LOKEZA-889790 format. One record per residue: residue in three letters; residue number from 1; z, y, x of N, C-alpha, C in turn. Coordinates in Angstrom, 1 decimal, padded with zeros to 4 digits, always signed. Each point is the difference from the previous one (the first is absolute). Layout:
N
<sefi aa="ALA" i="NUM" n_up="Z" n_north="Y" n_east="X" ca_up="Z" ca_north="Y" ca_east="X" c_up="Z" c_north="Y" c_east="X"/>
...
REM end
This chain:
56
<sefi aa="UNK" i="1" n_up="+005.7" n_north="+019.6" n_east="-119.7" ca_up="+000.7" ca_north="+001.5" ca_east="+000.3" c_up="-001.6" c_north="+000.4" c_east="+000.8"/>
<sefi aa="UNK" i="2" n_up="-000.2" n_north="+001.3" n_east="-000.2" ca_up="-000.9" ca_north="+000.3" ca_east="+000.6" c_up="+000.1" c_north="+001.0" c_east="+001.5"/>
<sefi aa="UNK" i="3" n_up="-000.5" n_north="+000.0" n_east="+001.1" ca_up="+000.5" ca_north="+000.2" ca_east="+001.0" c_up="-000.1" c_north="+001.6" c_east="+000.3"/>
<sefi aa="UNK" i="4" n_up="+000.8" n_north="+000.9" n_east="+000.5" ca_up="-000.2" ca_north="+001.4" ca_east="+000.2" c_up="-001.4" c_north="+000.5" c_east="+000.0"/>
<sefi aa="UNK" i="5" n_up="+000.2" n_north="+001.0" n_east="-000.6" ca_up="-001.6" ca_north="+001.2" ca_east="-000.1" c_up="-000.7" c_north="+000.0" c_east="+001.4"/>
<sefi aa="UNK" i="6" n_up="-000.9" n_north="-000.4" n_east="+000.7" ca_up="-000.8" ca_north="+000.3" ca_east="+001.6" c_up="+000.3" c_north="-000.9" c_east="+000.6"/>
<sefi aa="UNK" i="7" n_up="+001.0" n_north="-001.0" n_east="-000.5" ca_up="+000.1" ca_north="-000.9" ca_east="+001.1" c_up="-001.3" c_north="-001.1" c_east="+000.1"/>
<sefi aa="UNK" i="8" n_up="-000.6" n_north="-000.5" n_east="-000.9" ca_up="-001.2" ca_north="-000.6" ca_east="-000.1" c_up="-001.0" c_north="+000.3" c_east="+001.1"/>
<sefi aa="UNK" i="9" n_up="-000.1" n_north="+001.9" n_east="-000.2" ca_up="-001.1" ca_north="+000.7" ca_east="+000.9" c_up="+000.2" c_north="-000.4" c_east="+001.5"/>
<sefi aa="UNK" i="10" n_up="+001.3" n_north="-000.1" n_east="+000.5" ca_up="+000.1" ca_north="-000.1" ca_east="+001.0" c_up="+000.4" c_north="-001.6" c_east="+000.9"/>
<sefi aa="UNK" i="11" n_up="+000.0" n_north="-001.0" n_east="-001.1" ca_up="+000.3" ca_north="-001.6" ca_east="+000.4" c_up="-001.4" c_north="-000.6" c_east="+000.4"/>
<sefi aa="UNK" i="12" n_up="-000.4" n_north="-000.6" n_east="+000.7" ca_up="-000.9" ca_north="-001.0" ca_east="+000.2" c_up="+000.4" c_north="-001.3" c_east="+000.5"/>
<sefi aa="UNK" i="13" n_up="-001.5" n_north="-000.8" n_east="-000.6" ca_up="+000.4" ca_north="-001.6" ca_east="+000.2" c_up="+000.5" c_north="-000.5" c_east="+001.7"/>
<sefi aa="UNK" i="14" n_up="+000.9" n_north="-000.5" n_east="+000.4" ca_up="+000.1" ca_north="+000.0" ca_east="+001.5" c_up="-000.8" c_north="-000.7" c_east="+000.9"/>
<sefi aa="UNK" i="15" n_up="-000.6" n_north="-001.3" n_east="-001.4" ca_up="-000.8" ca_north="-000.8" ca_east="+001.1" c_up="-001.7" c_north="+000.6" c_east="+000.1"/>
<sefi aa="UNK" i="16" n_up="-000.2" n_north="+000.8" n_east="-000.8" ca_up="-002.2" ca_north="+000.7" ca_east="-000.4" c_up="+000.3" c_north="+001.2" c_east="+000.2"/>
<sefi aa="UNK" i="17" n_up="+001.3" n_north="+001.0" n_east="-000.4" ca_up="-000.2" ca_north="+000.8" ca_east="-000.1" c_up="-000.5" c_north="+001.0" c_east="-001.1"/>
<sefi aa="UNK" i="18" n_up="+000.2" n_north="-000.6" n_east="-001.3" ca_up="-001.2" ca_north="+000.5" ca_east="-000.8" c_up="+001.4" c_north="+000.5" c_east="-001.1"/>
<sefi aa="UNK" i="19" n_up="-000.4" n_north="+001.2" n_east="-000.8" ca_up="+001.1" ca_north="+000.2" ca_east="-001.2" c_up="+000.3" c_north="-000.9" c_east="-000.5"/>
<sefi aa="UNK" i="20" n_up="+001.0" n_north="+000.2" n_east="-000.6" ca_up="+001.0" ca_north="-000.8" ca_east="-001.4" c_up="+000.2" c_north="+000.4" c_east="-001.1"/>
<sefi aa="UNK" i="21" n_up="-000.1" n_north="-001.0" n_east="-001.0" ca_up="+000.1" ca_north="+000.5" ca_east="-001.6" c_up="+001.1" c_north="-001.0" c_east="-000.6"/>
<sefi aa="UNK" i="22" n_up="+001.0" n_north="+000.9" n_east="-000.8" ca_up="+001.2" ca_north="-000.4" ca_east="-000.8" c_up="-000.5" c_north="-000.8" c_east="-000.9"/>
<sefi aa="UNK" i="23" n_up="+000.2" n_north="-001.4" n_east="-000.2" ca_up="+000.0" ca_north="-001.0" ca_east="-000.7" c_up="+001.4" c_north="-000.7" c_east="-000.4"/>
<sefi aa="UNK" i="24" n_up="+000.4" n_north="+000.1" n_east="-001.4" ca_up="+001.1" ca_north="-000.8" ca_east="-000.1" c_up="+000.8" c_north="+000.3" c_east="+001.4"/>
<sefi aa="UNK" i="25" n_up="+000.7" n_north="-001.0" n_east="+000.5" ca_up="+001.1" ca_north="+000.1" ca_east="+000.4" c_up="-000.5" c_north="-000.6" c_east="+001.7"/>
<sefi aa="UNK" i="26" n_up="-001.4" n_north="+000.8" n_east="+000.1" ca_up="-000.8" ca_north="-000.2" ca_east="+001.9" c_up="-000.5" c_north="+001.0" c_east="+000.0"/>
<sefi aa="UNK" i="27" n_up="+000.2" n_north="+000.4" n_east="+001.0" ca_up="-001.7" ca_north="+000.7" ca_east="+000.6" c_up="-001.0" c_north="-000.9" c_east="+000.6"/>
<sefi aa="UNK" i="28" n_up="-001.2" n_north="+000.2" n_east="-000.7" ca_up="-001.1" ca_north="-001.0" ca_east="+000.1" c_up="-001.1" c_north="+001.0" c_east="+001.1"/>
<sefi aa="UNK" i="29" n_up="-000.6" n_north="+000.0" n_east="+001.2" ca_up="-000.5" ca_north="+000.1" ca_east="+000.3" c_up="-001.4" c_north="+000.1" c_east="-000.4"/>
<sefi aa="UNK" i="30" n_up="-000.9" n_north="+000.8" n_east="+000.5" ca_up="-001.3" ca_north="+000.1" ca_east="-000.7" c_up="-001.2" c_north="+000.2" c_east="+000.8"/>
<sefi aa="UNK" i="31" n_up="+000.4" n_north="-000.8" n_east="+001.3" ca_up="-001.1" ca_north="+000.0" ca_east="+000.6" c_up="-000.8" c_north="-001.6" c_east="-000.1"/>
<sefi aa="UNK" i="32" n_up="-001.5" n_north="+000.2" n_east="-000.4" ca_up="-000.6" ca_north="-001.5" ca_east="-000.1" c_up="+000.1" c_north="-001.0" c_east="+000.4"/>
<sefi aa="UNK" i="33" n_up="+000.7" n_north="+000.2" n_east="+001.6" ca_up="-000.3" ca_north="-001.6" ca_east="+000.2" c_up="+001.8" c_north="-000.5" c_east="+000.1"/>
<sefi aa="UNK" i="34" n_up="+000.8" n_north="+001.0" n_east="+000.3" ca_up="+001.5" ca_north="-000.1" ca_east="-000.1" c_up="+000.5" c_north="-000.5" c_east="-001.4"/>
<sefi aa="UNK" i="35" n_up="+000.2" n_north="+001.2" n_east="-000.9" ca_up="+000.6" ca_north="-000.6" ca_east="-001.0" c_up="+001.5" c_north="-000.5" c_east="-000.3"/>
<sefi aa="UNK" i="36" n_up="+000.6" n_north="+000.3" n_east="+000.7" ca_up="+001.1" ca_north="-001.0" ca_east="+000.6" c_up="+001.1" c_north="+001.4" c_east="-001.2"/>
<sefi aa="UNK" i="37" n_up="+001.3" n_north="-000.7" n_east="-000.4" ca_up="+000.8" ca_north="+000.6" ca_east="-000.7" c_up="+001.5" c_north="-000.1" c_east="+000.2"/>
<sefi aa="UNK" i="38" n_up="+000.6" n_north="+001.3" n_east="+000.1" ca_up="+001.5" ca_north="+000.2" ca_east="+000.7" c_up="+000.9" c_north="-000.1" c_east="-001.0"/>
<sefi aa="UNK" i="39" n_up="+000.8" n_north="-001.0" n_east="-000.2" ca_up="+001.1" ca_north="+000.7" ca_east="-001.2" c_up="+000.8" c_north="+000.9" c_east="+000.6"/>
<sefi aa="UNK" i="40" n_up="+000.8" n_north="+000.9" n_east="-001.6" ca_up="+000.8" ca_north="+001.2" ca_east="-000.1" c_up="+001.0" c_north="-000.8" c_east="-000.2"/>
<sefi aa="UNK" i="41" n_up="+000.8" n_north="-000.2" n_east="+000.7" ca_up="+002.1" ca_north="-000.6" ca_east="-000.2" c_up="+000.8" c_north="+001.3" c_east="-000.1"/>
<sefi aa="UNK" i="42" n_up="+000.2" n_north="+000.6" n_east="-001.3" ca_up="+001.3" ca_north="+000.7" ca_east="-000.2" c_up="-000.8" c_north="+001.6" c_east="+000.6"/>
<sefi aa="UNK" i="43" n_up="-001.5" n_north="-000.1" n_east="-000.3" ca_up="-000.4" ca_north="+001.1" ca_east="+000.1" c_up="-000.5" c_north="+000.8" c_east="+001.3"/>
<sefi aa="UNK" i="44" n_up="+000.2" n_north="-000.8" n_east="+001.2" ca_up="-000.4" ca_north="+000.2" ca_east="+001.2" c_up="-000.8" c_north="-001.2" c_east="+000.1"/>
<sefi aa="UNK" i="45" n_up="-001.4" n_north="+000.5" n_east="+000.7" ca_up="-001.5" ca_north="-001.0" ca_east="+000.3" c_up="+000.4" c_north="-000.5" c_east="+001.3"/>
<sefi aa="UNK" i="46" n_up="-000.4" n_north="-001.5" n_east="-000.1" ca_up="+000.7" ca_north="-001.2" ca_east="+001.6" c_up="-002.4" c_north="+000.1" c_east="+000.4"/>
<sefi aa="UNK" i="47" n_up="+000.5" n_north="+001.2" n_east="+000.7" ca_up="-001.6" ca_north="-000.1" ca_east="+000.3" c_up="+000.0" c_north="-001.0" c_east="+001.6"/>
<sefi aa="UNK" i="48" n_up="+000.4" n_north="-001.1" n_east="-000.4" ca_up="-000.1" ca_north="-001.2" ca_east="+001.6" c_up="-001.1" c_north="-001.1" c_east="-000.9"/>
<sefi aa="UNK" i="49" n_up="-000.9" n_north="-000.2" n_east="+001.1" ca_up="-000.7" ca_north="-000.9" ca_east="-000.3" c_up="+000.6" c_north="-001.3" c_east="-000.3"/>
<sefi aa="UNK" i="50" n_up="+000.9" n_north="-000.6" n_east="+000.5" ca_up="+000.7" ca_north="-001.1" ca_east="+000.0" c_up="+000.4" c_north="-000.1" c_east="-001.6"/>
<sefi aa="UNK" i="51" n_up="+000.0" n_north="+001.2" n_east="+000.1" ca_up="+000.5" ca_north="-000.2" ca_east="-002.1" c_up="-000.6" c_north="+000.4" c_east="-000.9"/>
<sefi aa="UNK" i="52" n_up="-001.5" n_north="+000.5" n_east="+000.3" ca_up="-001.1" ca_north="+000.0" ca_east="-000.6" c_up="-000.2" c_north="-001.4" c_east="-000.8"/>
<sefi aa="UNK" i="53" n_up="-001.1" n_north="+000.1" n_east="-001.1" ca_up="-000.2" ca_north="-001.0" ca_east="-000.4" c_up="-001.7" c_north="+000.1" c_east="-000.3"/>
<sefi aa="UNK" i="54" n_up="-001.1" n_north="-001.2" n_east="-000.5" ca_up="-001.0" ca_north="+000.1" ca_east="+000.1" c_up="+000.2" c_north="+000.1" c_east="-001.7"/>
<sefi aa="UNK" i="55" n_up="-000.9" n_north="+000.8" n_east="-000.5" ca_up="-000.2" ca_north="+000.0" ca_east="-001.4" c_up="-001.1" c_north="-001.3" c_east="-000.2"/>
<sefi aa="UNK" i="56" n_up="+000.6" n_north="-000.3" n_east="-001.2" ca_up="-001.2" ca_north="-001.4" ca_east="-000.2" c_up="-001.1" c_north="+000.3" c_east="-000.5"/>
REM end
């Protein structure tokens, strides 16, 4: 389920403050050193560092 239009424009990675991109059911940090993947559950981004995963 895609996020609302414009939502990605105002969201940022809580760990490094880089922008996010939507991929599958996650928001992926675009920062080169960070790269955390945050889950989107029921259309709601869960932007908690403890809930994020490091992509392989």
